N, C-alpha and C positions, 0 to 999 in steps of 0.2 A: 090869330085871334083878329077878331072883328067886332063893331062895334052899331048899337041901334043907331048912331049920326055921323055925321060926316066933318072931318076935320076935329078928330077929339086927340085930345094928350092924354095918355096913357103911360102908367109909371107901376112897376117892380119893384119891391124893399125886400133883402130878410128882413125880419123881428128876430130876438131873442126872447123867449119866455111871453112874446105876443106887444113885447110893446115898449121893447130895446132895440131901435135902429141896430143892425151890426155892417149894412154896409150903404153905399149912394144910392138912387134911388136909378133905374135903367129906364129911361123914359124914350116910346115910339110914337109917333104920329101916326092917327089912324087916316088918310085921308080921304077914302069916302068906307061907306059902315061894311062893304062886304070886300076889303083890301087881307089880301092875306100878311101876312111876315112876322118875322121870328124878333126875340129877342135874347142874349145871353147877358146870365149875371154872375158874380161872385163871391162868398164871402167866407170868412174866418172866423169861427167860434170855439170858444173854454165851456166846453156844459158840464155842467154837474148833476148829482143825479137830482130827478126831477124834472131838468131844464127841458123844453122843448122850442123848437124850428118854426116859425110862420113864414109864409111865401104873402106876401100881400101885394094885392092887386087893386090900382085906385085908376079914376077918370079926373084928371085933373083938370079940364075942360067942365064938362058937365057934369048930370045924375043919371049921364044916358047909359047901358048897358055893355059889359065888356062879358064878349064870352071866346073863353082860351078853349080852340081846338081841339089843342094837344100839348102834352107837358110831362119831359121826361125830364128828372129832378133824377141827380148822382148824390150821395152823400156818403162820403170815408169818415169812420173815427179812428183815433189814435189814443192808447196807452200813453198816458203823462205819468211818469216816475216818479 
């Protein structure tokens, strides 16, 4: 990921239905705007019909733009009896 400014703290967090946080935020500092780096996070959630997951990326330092260049997501479902 890159940012439009230097020394930016970014956060990634999973949400259920867009509002309920289901993980702790994973933070990463982008030292210079062109730094490349990685972040990894994990969350468990029980979903019902109509529920959805949302990954939010925020800049905790300023309103500077964050650009995620590559993203890999893996979601696994299990039938609950």
